[in-house]
N, CA and C atoms of all chains as a GROMACS GRO file, in nm:
protein
  558
    1MET      N    1  11.740   8.259  11.891
    1MET     CA    2  11.867   8.326  11.859
    1MET      C    3  11.958   8.335  11.982
    2TYR      N    4  11.900   8.378  12.093
    2TYR     CA    5  11.984   8.406  12.210
    2TYR      C    6  12.038   8.284  12.284
    3PRO      N    7  11.972   8.168  12.277
    3PRO     CA    8  12.034   8.052  12.344
    3PRO      C    9  12.163   8.007  12.276
    4ASP      N   10  12.186   8.049  12.153
    4ASP     CA   11  12.306   8.006  12.081
    4ASP      C   12  12.431   8.066  12.147
    5GLU      N   13  12.528   7.979  12.172
    5GLU     CA   14  12.647   8.022  12.247
    5GLU      C   15  12.725   8.130  12.172
    6ARG      N   16  12.727   8.124  12.039
    6ARG     CA   17  12.800   8.227  11.963
    6ARG      C   18  12.734   8.364  11.980
    7VAL      N   19  12.602   8.365  11.985
    7VAL     CA   20  12.531   8.491  12.006
    7VAL      C   21  12.558   8.543  12.147
    8VAL      N   22  12.552   8.454  12.243
    8VAL     CA   23  12.577   8.494  12.382
    8VAL      C   24  12.715   8.557  12.395
    9ARG      N   25  12.816   8.492  12.335
    9ARG     CA   26  12.953   8.544  12.346
    9ARG      C   27  12.965   8.681  12.282
   10LEU      N   28  12.908   8.698  12.164
   10LEU     CA   29  12.922   8.826  12.092
   10LEU      C   30  12.848   8.937  12.166
   11VAL      N   31  12.726   8.910  12.207
   11VAL     CA   32  12.648   9.013  12.276
   11VAL      C   33  12.715   9.051  12.407
   12THR      N   34  12.759   8.951  12.482
   12THR     CA   35  12.818   8.978  12.613
   12THR      C   36  12.949   9.054  12.602
   13SER      N   37  13.027   9.024  12.499
   13SER     CA   38  13.159   9.088  12.490
   13SER      C   39  13.152   9.228  12.429
   14GLU      N   40  13.050   9.256  12.348
   14GLU     CA   41  13.052   9.381  12.271
   14GLU      C   42  12.948   9.484  12.312
   15PHE      N   43  12.849   9.443  12.389
   15PHE     CA   44  12.736   9.535  12.414
   15PHE      C   45  12.694   9.535  12.561
   16LEU      N   46  12.633   9.646  12.599
   16LEU     CA   47  12.547   9.646  12.716
   16LEU      C   48  12.411   9.598  12.666
   17ALA      N   49  12.367   9.483  12.716
   17ALA     CA   50  12.247   9.419  12.664
   17ALA      C   51  12.124   9.464  12.743
   18ILE      N   52  12.027   9.518  12.672
   18ILE     CA   53  11.907   9.572  12.734
   18ILE      C   54  11.787   9.505  12.671
   19ARG      N   55  11.697   9.456  12.754
   19ARG     CA   56  11.577   9.391  12.701
   19ARG      C   57  11.452   9.466  12.745
   20VAL      N   58  11.364   9.490  12.650
   20VAL     CA   59  11.236   9.556  12.677
   20VAL      C   60  11.126   9.462  12.632
   21HIS      N   61  11.042   9.422  12.725
   21HIS     CA   62  10.935   9.327  12.694
   21HIS      C   63  10.801   9.400  12.682
   22VAL      N   64  10.720   9.353  12.588
   22VAL     CA   65  10.590   9.420  12.568
   22VAL      C   66  10.506   9.420  12.696
   23ARG      N   67  10.536   9.328  12.786
   23ARG     CA   68  10.457   9.321  12.909
   23ARG      C   69  10.531   9.378  13.029
   24ASP      N   70  10.639   9.451  13.003
   24ASP     CA   71  10.707   9.513  13.116
   24ASP      C   72  10.610   9.605  13.190
   25PRO      N   73  10.625   9.612  13.322
   25PRO     CA   74  10.533   9.696  13.400
   25PRO      C   75  10.562   9.844  13.382
   26GLU      N   76  10.469   9.923  13.425
   26GLU     CA   77  10.484  10.069  13.432
   26GLU      C   78  10.509  10.133  13.295
   27ASP      N   79  10.449  10.072  13.191
   27ASP     CA   80  10.453  10.132  13.057
   27ASP      C   81  10.595  10.151  13.003
   28LEU      N   82  10.687  10.070  13.052
   28LEU     CA   83  10.825  10.083  13.003
   28LEU      C   84  10.833  10.060  12.853
   29TYR      N   85  10.761   9.957  12.804
   29TYR     CA   86  10.764   9.929  12.660
   29TYR      C   87  10.713  10.049  12.581
   30ALA      N   88  10.605  10.109  12.626
   30ALA     CA   89  10.549  10.224  12.552
   30ALA      C   90  10.649  10.339  12.549
   31ARG      N   91  10.712  10.366  12.663
   31ARG     CA   92  10.807  10.478  12.667
   31ARG      C   93  10.928  10.450  12.580
   32MET      N   94  10.982  10.328  12.591
   32MET     CA   95  11.104  10.296  12.516
   32MET      C   96  11.076  10.285  12.366
   33SER      N   97  10.962  10.229  12.330
   33SER     CA   98  10.933  10.215  12.187
   33SER      C   99  10.912  10.353  12.124
   34GLU      N  100  10.854  10.445  12.199
   34GLU     CA  101  10.839  10.581  12.146
   34GLU      C  102  10.975  10.651  12.137
   35ARG      N  103  11.056  10.633  12.242
   35ARG     CA  104  11.188  10.697  12.245
   35ARG      C  105  11.276  10.650  12.129
   36LEU      N  106  11.264  10.521  12.095
   36LEU     CA  107  11.353  10.464  11.993
   36LEU      C  108  11.280  10.430  11.863
   37ASN      N  109  11.154  10.475  11.852
   37ASN     CA  110  11.080  10.460  11.727
   37ASN      C  111  11.067  10.314  11.686
   38VAL      N  112  11.023  10.232  11.777
   38VAL     CA  113  11.007  10.088  11.752
   38VAL      C  114  10.859  10.057  11.744
   39HIS      N  115  10.821   9.978  11.640
   39HIS     CA  116  10.679   9.952  11.617
   39HIS      C  117  10.648   9.804  11.602
   40TRP      N  118  10.744   9.718  11.629
   40TRP     CA  119  10.720   9.576  11.607
   40TRP      C  120  10.816   9.497  11.694
   41THR      N  121  10.776   9.373  11.725
   41THR     CA  122  10.868   9.283  11.791
   41THR      C  123  10.880   9.155  11.709
   42PRO      N  124  10.996   9.089  11.709
   42PRO     CA  125  11.118   9.140  11.772
   42PRO      C  126  11.184   9.250  11.689
   43THR      N  127  11.237   9.348  11.758
   43THR     CA  128  11.324   9.448  11.697
   43THR      C  129  11.449   9.459  11.783
   44VAL      N  130  11.563   9.456  11.718
   44VAL     CA  131  11.690   9.470  11.787
   44VAL      C  132  11.761   9.593  11.733
   45LEU      N  133  11.801   9.680  11.823
   45LEU     CA  134  11.873   9.802  11.785
   45LEU      C  135  12.015   9.795  11.835
   46ILE      N  136  12.106   9.843  11.754
   46ILE     CA  137  12.244   9.860  11.798
   46ILE      C  138  12.272  10.009  11.804
   47LEU      N  139  12.304  10.055  11.924
   47LEU     CA  140  12.333  10.196  11.947
   47LEU      C  141  12.481  10.212  11.974
   48ASP      N  142  12.540  10.319  11.920
   48ASP     CA  143  12.682  10.339  11.947
   48ASP      C  144  12.702  10.404  12.083
   49GLY      N  145  12.824  10.436  12.115
   49GLY     CA  146  12.856  10.489  12.247
   49GLY      C  147  12.796  10.625  12.275
   50ASP      N  148  12.746  10.691  12.172
   50ASP     CA  149  12.677  10.818  12.190
   50ASP      C  150  12.526  10.801  12.198
   51GLY      N  151  12.481  10.676  12.192
   51GLY     CA  152  12.338  10.649  12.198
   51GLY      C  153  12.268  10.663  12.064
   52VAL      N  154  12.346  10.676  11.957
   52VAL     CA  155  12.287  10.690  11.823
   52VAL      C  156  12.268  10.552  11.761
   53GLU      N  157  12.150  10.532  11.703
   53GLU     CA  158  12.121  10.404  11.638
   53GLU      C  159  12.208  10.387  11.514
   54ARG      N  160  12.276  10.274  11.506
   54ARG     CA  161  12.360  10.244  11.389
   54ARG      C  162  12.310  10.126  11.308
   55HIS      N  163  12.223  10.044  11.367
   55HIS     CA  164  12.170   9.931  11.292
   55HIS      C  165  12.042   9.882  11.358
   56ARG      N  166  11.954   9.827  11.273
   56ARG     CA  167  11.823   9.782  11.322
   56ARG      C  168  11.788   9.651  11.255
   57VAL      N  169  11.741   9.556  11.333
   57VAL     CA  170  11.694   9.428  11.281
   57VAL      C  171  11.549   9.411  11.325
   58GLU      N  172  11.460   9.401  11.228
   58GLU     CA  173  11.318   9.382  11.260
   58GLU      C  174  11.276   9.243  11.213
   59GLY      N  175  11.211   9.170  11.302
   59GLY     CA  176  11.167   9.035  11.269
   59GLY      C  177  11.269   8.931  11.307
   60PHE      N  178  11.220   8.808  11.319
   60PHE     CA  179  11.306   8.697  11.358
   60PHE      C  180  11.405   8.662  11.247
   61LEU      N  181  11.525   8.622  11.287
   61LEU     CA  182  11.626   8.574  11.192
   61LEU      C  183  11.688   8.446  11.244
   62PRO      N  184  11.728   8.355  11.154
   62PRO     CA  185  11.809   8.241  11.197
   62PRO      C  186  11.942   8.290  11.255
   63VAL      N  187  12.006   8.203  11.331
   63VAL     CA  188  12.125   8.244  11.406
   63VAL      C  189  12.234   8.302  11.316
   64ASP      N  190  12.263   8.237  11.205
   64ASP     CA  191  12.373   8.283  11.120
   64ASP      C  192  12.347   8.424  11.068
   65ASP      N  193  12.226   8.449  11.026
   65ASP     CA  194  12.191   8.584  10.977
   65ASP      C  195  12.192   8.685  11.091
   66PHE      N  196  12.145   8.642  11.208
   66PHE     CA  197  12.145   8.734  11.322
   66PHE      C  198  12.287   8.774  11.361
   67LEU      N  199  12.376   8.674  11.366
   67LEU     CA  200  12.517   8.704  11.396
   67LEU      C  201  12.575   8.801  11.293
   68ALA      N  202  12.542   8.777  11.167
   68ALA     CA  203  12.593   8.865  11.062
   68ALA      C  204  12.542   9.007  11.082
   69HIS      N  205  12.417   9.022  11.120
   69HIS     CA  206  12.362   9.156  11.142
   69HIS      C  207  12.428   9.224  11.262
   70LEU      N  208  12.452   9.148  11.367
   70LEU     CA  209  12.520   9.208  11.483
   70LEU      C  210  12.658   9.260  11.444
   71LYS      N  211  12.729   9.181  11.365
   71LYS     CA  212  12.863   9.223  11.323
   71LYS      C  213  12.856   9.340  11.225
   72LEU      N  214  12.754   9.340  11.141
   72LEU     CA  215  12.734   9.455  11.052
   72LEU      C  216  12.711   9.582  11.135
   73GLY      N  217  12.635   9.568  11.240
   73GLY     CA  218  12.612   9.682  11.329
   73GLY      C  219  12.740   9.729  11.396
   74LEU      N  220  12.823   9.636  11.438
   74LEU     CA  221  12.952   9.673  11.498
   74LEU      C  222  13.039   9.744  11.394
   75ALA      N  223  13.035   9.693  11.272
   75ALA     CA  224  13.114   9.754  11.165
   75ALA      C  225  13.067   9.896  11.137
   76LYS      N  226  12.935   9.914  11.127
   76LYS     CA  227  12.881  10.048  11.100
   76LYS      C  228  12.915  10.145  11.212
   77SER      N  229  12.907  10.096  11.333
   77SER     CA  230  12.940  10.180  11.449
   77SER      C  231  13.085  10.226  11.441
   78ALA      N  232  13.175  10.133  11.411
   78ALA     CA  233  13.318  10.168  11.398
   78ALA      C  234  13.338  10.264  11.282
   79PHE      N  235  13.271  10.238  11.171
   79PHE     CA  236  13.285  10.323  11.052
   79PHE      C  237  13.245  10.466  11.084
   80GLN      N  238  13.133  10.482  11.152
   80GLN     CA  239  13.081  10.615  11.180
   80GLN      C  240  13.172  10.695  11.271
   81ARG      N  241  13.249  10.628  11.356
   81ARG     CA  242  13.341  10.703  11.441
   81ARG      C  243  13.479  10.713  11.380
   82GLY      N  244  13.493  10.671  11.254
   82GLY     CA  245  13.619  10.687  11.183
   82GLY      C  246  13.721  10.580  11.210
   83ALA      N  247  13.682  10.473  11.276
   83ALA     CA  248  13.773  10.361  11.304
   83ALA      C  249  13.766  10.263  11.185
   84PHE      N  250  13.826  10.304  11.074
   84PHE     CA  251  13.805  10.232  10.948
   84PHE      C  252  13.871  10.094  10.946
   85ASP      N  253  13.986  10.079  11.011
   85ASP     CA  254  14.048   9.946  11.016
   85ASP      C  255  13.958   9.848  11.092
   86GLU      N  256  13.908   9.894  11.205
   86GLU     CA  257  13.818   9.808  11.283
   86GLU      C  258  13.691   9.778  11.204
   87ALA      N  259  13.639   9.880  11.139
   87ALA     CA  260  13.517   9.860  11.058
   87ALA      C  261  13.542   9.755  10.951
   88GLU      N  262  13.654   9.766  10.882
   88GLU     CA  263  13.683   9.668  10.776
   88GLU      C  264  13.691   9.526  10.833
   89ARG      N  265  13.754   9.513  10.950
   89ARG     CA  266  13.763   9.379  11.010
   89ARG      C  267  13.625   9.320  11.034
   90TRP      N  268  13.533   9.400  11.087
   90TRP     CA  269  13.399   9.348  11.112
   90TRP      C  270  13.326   9.318  10.982
   91PHE      N  271  13.337   9.410  10.884
   91PHE     CA  272  13.272   9.385  10.755
   91PHE      C  273  13.323   9.256  10.693
   92ARG      N  274  13.454   9.238  10.697
   92ARG     CA  275  13.511   9.117  10.635
   92ARG      C  276  13.474   8.991  10.714
   93GLU      N  277  13.457   9.005  10.842
   93GLU     CA  278  13.414   8.888  10.921
   93GLU      C  279  13.273   8.845  10.880
   94VAL      N  280  13.189   8.941  10.849
   94VAL     CA  281  13.055   8.905  10.800
   94VAL      C  282  13.067   8.821  10.673
   95VAL      N  283  13.150   8.867  10.581
   95VAL     CA  284  13.164   8.796  10.453
   95VAL      C  285  13.232   8.660  10.473
   96ASP      N  286  13.336   8.658  10.555
   96ASP     CA  287  13.415   8.535  10.570
   96ASP      C  288  13.344   8.429  10.654
   97LYS      N  289  13.279   8.474  10.763
   97LYS     CA  290  13.217   8.378  10.856
   97LYS      C  291  13.070   8.350  10.825
   98HIS      N  292  13.006   8.441  10.753
   98HIS     CA  293  12.864   8.426  10.725
   98HIS      C  294  12.836   8.455  10.577
   99PRO      N  295  12.905   8.384  10.489
   99PRO     CA  296  12.900   8.419  10.346
   99PRO      C  297  12.762   8.404  10.283
  100GLN      N  298  12.678   8.320  10.341
  100GLN     CA  299  12.544   8.299  10.285
  100GLN      C  300  12.438   8.388  10.351
  101SER      N  301  12.480   8.470  10.444
  101SER     CA  302  12.382   8.552  10.517
  101SER      C  303  12.334   8.668  10.430
  102GLU      N  304  12.220   8.720  10.467
  102GLU     CA  305  12.159   8.830  10.390
  102GLU      C  306  12.247   8.957  10.390
  103PRO      N  307  12.315   8.992  10.500
  103PRO     CA  308  12.396   9.115  10.497
  103PRO      C  309  12.532   9.101  10.428
  104ALA      N  310  12.570   8.980  10.385
  104ALA     CA  311  12.706   8.960  10.334
  104ALA      C  312  12.740   9.049  10.214
  105PRO      N  313  12.650   9.063  10.114
  105PRO     CA  314  12.686   9.152  10.001
  105PRO      C  315  12.708   9.296  10.045
  106GLU      N  316  12.624   9.344  10.135
  106GLU     CA  317  12.642   9.481  10.186
  106GLU      C  318  12.776   9.493  10.258
  107ALA      N  319  12.810   9.391  10.335
  107ALA     CA  320  12.936   9.394  10.409
  107ALA      C  321  13.055   9.393  10.313
  108GLN      N  322  13.044   9.317  10.205
  108GLN     CA  323  13.154   9.314  10.108
  108GLN      C  324  13.175   9.453  10.046
  109TYR      N  325  13.066   9.520  10.017
  109TYR     CA  326  13.074   9.656   9.961
  109TYR      C  327  13.145   9.751  10.059
  110TRP      N  328  13.094   9.750  10.182
  110TRP     CA  329  13.146   9.847  10.279
  110TRP      C  330  13.286   9.813  10.327
  111ALA      N  331  13.325   9.687  10.319
  111ALA     CA  332  13.463   9.650  10.352
  111ALA      C  333  13.559   9.722  10.258
  112GLY      N  334  13.521   9.728  10.129
  112GLY     CA  335  13.605   9.800  10.034
  112GLY      C  336  13.610   9.948  10.063
  113VAL      N  337  13.495  10.005  10.099
  113VAL     CA  338  13.491  10.148  10.131
  113VAL      C  339  13.576  10.176  10.255
  114ALA      N  340  13.564  10.090  10.355
  114ALA     CA  341  13.641  10.110  10.479
  114ALA      C  342  13.790  10.104  10.451
  115ARG      N  343  13.831  10.009  10.365
  115ARG     CA  344  13.974  10.001  10.332
  115ARG      C  345  14.018  10.126  10.257
  116TYR      N  346  13.936  10.171  10.164
  116TYR     CA  347  13.968  10.294  10.090
  116TYR      C  348  13.982  10.412  10.186
  117LYS      N  349  13.889  10.422  10.280
  117LYS     CA  350  13.894  10.532  10.377
  117LYS      C  351  14.019  10.523  10.465
  118ALA      N  352  14.055  10.400  10.501
  118ALA     CA  353  14.169  10.381  10.591
  118ALA      C  354  14.301  10.409  10.520
  119LYS      N  355  14.311  10.363  10.394
  119LYS     CA  356  14.441  10.367  10.324
  119LYS      C  357  14.447  10.476  10.217
  120GLY      N  358  14.332  10.530  10.179
  120GLY     CA  359  14.332  10.626  10.069
  120GLY      C  360  14.371  10.564   9.937
  121ASP      N  361  14.347  10.436   9.923
  121ASP     CA  362  14.392  10.360   9.807
  121ASP      C  363  14.271  10.320   9.721
  122ALA      N  364  14.261  10.380   9.602
  122ALA     CA  365  14.147  10.352   9.515
  122ALA      C  366  14.146  10.207   9.466
  123ASN      N  367  14.261  10.139   9.475
  123ASN     CA  368  14.263   9.998   9.436
  123ASN      C  369  14.167   9.916   9.522
  124ALA      N  370  14.145   9.962   9.643
  124ALA     CA  371  14.053   9.889   9.732
  124ALA      C  372  13.913   9.885   9.671
  125LEU      N  373  13.875   9.993   9.604
  125LEU     CA  374  13.744   9.996   9.540
  125LEU      C  375  13.742   9.909   9.414
  126ALA      N  376  13.847   9.917   9.336
  126ALA     CA  377  13.855   9.834   9.215
  126ALA      C  378  13.855   9.685   9.251
  127GLU      N  379  13.927   9.649   9.358
  127GLU     CA  380  13.930   9.509   9.401
  127GLU      C  381  13.791   9.464   9.447
  128THR      N  382  13.720   9.555   9.512
  128THR     CA  383  13.585   9.521   9.557
  128THR      C  384  13.493   9.500   9.438
  129ALA      N  385  13.504   9.587   9.340
  129ALA     CA  386  13.423   9.571   9.219
  129ALA      C  387  13.453   9.437   9.152
  130ARG      N  388  13.580   9.400   9.146
  130ARG     CA  389  13.617   9.270   9.086
  130ARG      C  390  13.558   9.155   9.167
  131ALA      N  391  13.561   9.169   9.300
  131ALA     CA  392  13.507   9.062   9.385
  131ALA      C  393  13.359   9.039   9.356
  132PHE      N  394  13.289   9.146   9.324
  132PHE     CA  395  13.146   9.132   9.295
  132PHE      C  396  13.119   9.066   9.159
  133THR      N  397  13.222   9.049   9.078
  133THR     CA  398  13.200   8.979   8.950
  133THR      C  399  13.196   8.828   8.969
  134THR      N  400  13.240   8.782   9.087
  134THR     CA  401  13.238   8.637   9.112
  134THR      C  402  13.152   8.599   9.232
  135ARG      N  403  13.117   8.697   9.315
  135ARG     CA  404  13.040   8.668   9.437
  135ARG      C  405  12.931   8.771   9.454
  136TYR      N  406  12.813   8.728   9.486
  136TYR     CA  407  12.698   8.817   9.506
  136TYR      C  408  12.672   8.899   9.379
  137THR      N  409  12.686   8.834   9.266
  137THR     CA  410  12.681   8.905   9.138
  137THR      C  411  12.544   8.967   9.109
  138ASP      N  412  12.438   8.907   9.164
  138ASP     CA  413  12.304   8.958   9.136
  138ASP      C  414  12.253   9.055   9.242
  139SER      N  415  12.337   9.091   9.336
  139SER     CA  416  12.291   9.177   9.445
  139SER      C  417  12.290   9.324   9.403
  140ALA      N  418  12.212   9.401   9.474
  140ALA     CA  419  12.211   9.546   9.449
  140ALA      C  420  12.347   9.607   9.476
  141TRP      N  421  12.421   9.546   9.569
  141TRP     CA  422  12.553   9.599   9.605
  141TRP      C  423  12.653   9.579   9.493
  142ALA      N  424  12.634   9.473   9.413
  142ALA     CA  425  12.719   9.452   9.296
  142ALA      C  426  12.700   9.566   9.196
  143LYS      N  427  12.574   9.609   9.179
  143LYS     CA  428  12.548   9.721   9.088
  143LYS      C  429  12.616   9.848   9.139
  144LYS      N  430  12.605   9.871   9.268
  144LYS     CA  431  12.666   9.992   9.324
  144LYS      C  432  12.817   9.991   9.308
  145ALA      N  433  12.876   9.874   9.323
  145ALA     CA  434  13.023   9.863   9.313
  145ALA      C  435  13.071   9.865   9.169
  146SER      N  436  12.981   9.841   9.074
  146SER     CA  437  13.024   9.829   8.934
  146SER      C  438  13.091   9.956   8.882
  147VAL      N  439  13.054  10.068   8.939
  147VAL     CA  440  13.112  10.195   8.894
  147VAL      C  441  13.261  10.204   8.926
  148TRP      N  442  13.308  10.119   9.014
  148TRP     CA  443  13.450  10.123   9.055
  148TRP      C  444  13.540  10.038   8.965
  149ARG      N  445  13.482   9.968   8.869
  149ARG     CA  446  13.565   9.874   8.793
  149ARG      C  447  13.680   9.943   8.722
  150ALA      N  448  13.660  10.067   8.683
  150ALA     CA  449  13.767  10.137   8.612
  150ALA      C  450  13.853  10.219   8.707
  151ALA      N  451  13.823  10.210   8.838
  151ALA     CA  452  13.896  10.296   8.933
  151ALA      C  453  14.044  10.260   8.939
  152MET      N  454  11.952   8.973  13.544
  152MET     CA  455  11.889   8.850  13.497
  152MET      C  456  11.976   8.785  13.391
  153ALA      N  457  11.996   8.656  13.399
  153ALA     CA  458  12.095   8.595  13.310
  153ALA      C  459  12.039   8.480  13.230
  154GLU      N  460  11.910   8.489  13.194
  154GLU     CA  461  11.854   8.382  13.110
  154GLU      C  462  11.933   8.376  12.981
  155SER      N  463  11.952   8.256  12.928
  155SER     CA  464  12.026   8.231  12.805
  155SER      C  465  12.169   8.280  12.813
  156GLY      N  466  12.220   8.309  12.932
  156GLY     CA  467  12.360   8.347  12.946
  156GLY      C  468  12.389   8.494  12.922
  157ILE      N  469  12.292   8.568  12.876
  157ILE     CA  470  12.313   8.711  12.851
  157ILE      C  471  12.262   8.789  12.972
  158PRO      N  472  12.345   8.874  13.029
  158PRO     CA  473  12.302   8.951  13.146
  158PRO      C  474  12.216   9.070  13.105
  159TRP      N  475  12.091   9.042  13.073
  159TRP     CA  476  12.001   9.148  13.026
  159TRP      C  477  11.975   9.250  13.134
  160ARG      N  478  11.980   9.376  13.098
  160ARG     CA  479  11.933   9.482  13.187
  160ARG      C  480  11.786   9.506  13.158
  161ARG      N  481  11.706   9.509  13.259
  161ARG     CA  482  11.561   9.534  13.243
  161ARG      C  483  11.523   9.678  13.274
  162ASP      N  484  11.615   9.748  13.341
  162ASP     CA  485  11.590   9.890  13.371
  162ASP      C  486  11.639   9.972  13.251
  163ALA      N  487  11.563   9.962  13.142
  163ALA     CA  488  11.611  10.008  13.012
  163ALA      C  489  11.651  10.156  13.011
  164GLU      N  490  11.570  10.242  13.071
  164GLU     CA  491  11.601  10.384  13.063
  164GLU      C  492  11.731  10.417  13.136
  165GLN      N  493  11.746  10.361  13.255
  165GLN     CA  494  11.869  10.385  13.331
  165GLN      C  495  11.988  10.323  13.259
  166ALA      N  496  11.970  10.203  13.205
  166ALA     CA  497  12.080  10.135  13.136
  166ALA      C  498  12.125  10.214  13.013
  167LEU      N  499  12.028  10.268  12.939
  167LEU     CA  500  12.065  10.348  12.821
  167LEU      C  501  12.145  10.472  12.862
  168ASP      N  502  12.102  10.535  12.969
  168ASP     CA  503  12.175  10.653  13.016
  168ASP      C  504  12.316  10.615  13.058
  169GLU      N  505  12.330  10.502  13.126
  169GLU     CA  506  12.463  10.456  13.169
  169GLU      C  507  12.551  10.425  13.049
  170ALA      N  508  12.493  10.362  12.947
  170ALA     CA  509  12.572  10.329  12.828
  170ALA      C  510  12.625  10.456  12.762
  171LYS      N  511  12.540  10.558  12.754
  171LYS     CA  512  12.584  10.683  12.692
  171LYS      C  513  12.693  10.750  12.774
  172GLN      N  514  12.675  10.748  12.905
  172GLN     CA  515  12.775  10.813  12.991
  172GLN      C  516  12.910  10.742  12.984
  173SER      N  517  12.906  10.610  12.967
  173SER     CA  518  13.031  10.534  12.965
  173SER      C  519  13.084  10.515  12.823
  174GLY      N  520  13.006  10.558  12.723
  174GLY     CA  521  13.050  10.542  12.584
  174GLY      C  522  13.045  10.400  12.536
  175LYS      N  523  12.964  10.317  12.600
  175LYS     CA  524  12.956  10.175  12.561
  175LYS      C  525  12.843  10.153  12.462
  176ARG      N  526  12.869  10.066  12.365
  176ARG     CA  527  12.762  10.030  12.272
  176ARG      C  528  12.651   9.957  12.345
  177ALA      N  529  12.529   9.976  12.298
  177ALA     CA  530  12.415   9.906  12.358
  177ALA      C  531  12.341   9.827  12.252
  178LEU      N  532  12.294   9.710  12.291
  178LEU     CA  533  12.200   9.632  12.210
  178LEU      C  534  12.068   9.634  12.284
  179VAL      N  535  11.965   9.683  12.218
  179VAL     CA  536  11.833   9.690  12.280
  179VAL      C  537  11.741   9.592  12.209
  180ASP      N  538  11.691   9.496  12.284
  180ASP     CA  539  11.606   9.390  12.229
  180ASP      C  540  11.462   9.415  12.273
  181PHE      N  541  11.378   9.451  12.178
  181PHE     CA  542  11.234   9.464  12.205
  181PHE      C  543  11.170   9.330  12.172
  182THR      N  544  11.105   9.270  12.269
  182THR     CA  545  11.058   9.134  12.250
  182THR      C  546  10.919   9.112  12.308
  183ALA      N  547  10.852   9.012  12.249
  183ALA     CA  548  10.726   8.963  12.305
  183ALA      C  549  10.738   8.816  12.341
  184ALA      N  550  10.860   8.766  12.343
  184ALA     CA  551  10.882   8.625  12.374
  184ALA      C  552  10.835   8.595  12.515
  185PRO      N  553  10.795   8.470  12.542
  185PRO     CA  554  10.749   8.435  12.677
  185PRO      C  555  10.853   8.472  12.782
  186MET      N  556  10.806   8.533  12.890
  186MET     CA  557  10.898   8.577  12.996
  186MET      C  558  10.936   8.461  13.087
   0.00000   0.00000   0.00000
């Protein structure tokens, strides 16, 4: 995942990158895994500026899915601090740039929520529900969005 | 350390504290990959 130039660019531009190796000396892995509740490798955590975990990836992923998860984490981090326009941009980037990735349906759902939060416009939810009738139709997120069809 | 082009911090505890103090997002990679 990390030799990929797109991953390098995203990680370098958006995060302070910290690596903890199972063989790090002085029990660093044991202390950090207990502190952050990690029980497997590889595990990647995205922490916001307050040190709160906003997203977790456990297990290896192909590059496209990994990039999508990193962006989902950025979106969640922005959402939690109330930066809804920024959150929507990241959510939509997951859908637009990584449409076949595992997090894409979740990102499509939350993009609608972020727009609703930013604009106070219920049409954002109805449009999201409509989008799920043609894309990611069998996903759990499509079921969750279905309640908005009449919004 | 800049393997793979990413400037990984290995002093994880200090780096986490610095990230919190500066309000910067952190990515923490727990790995068993060959060093």
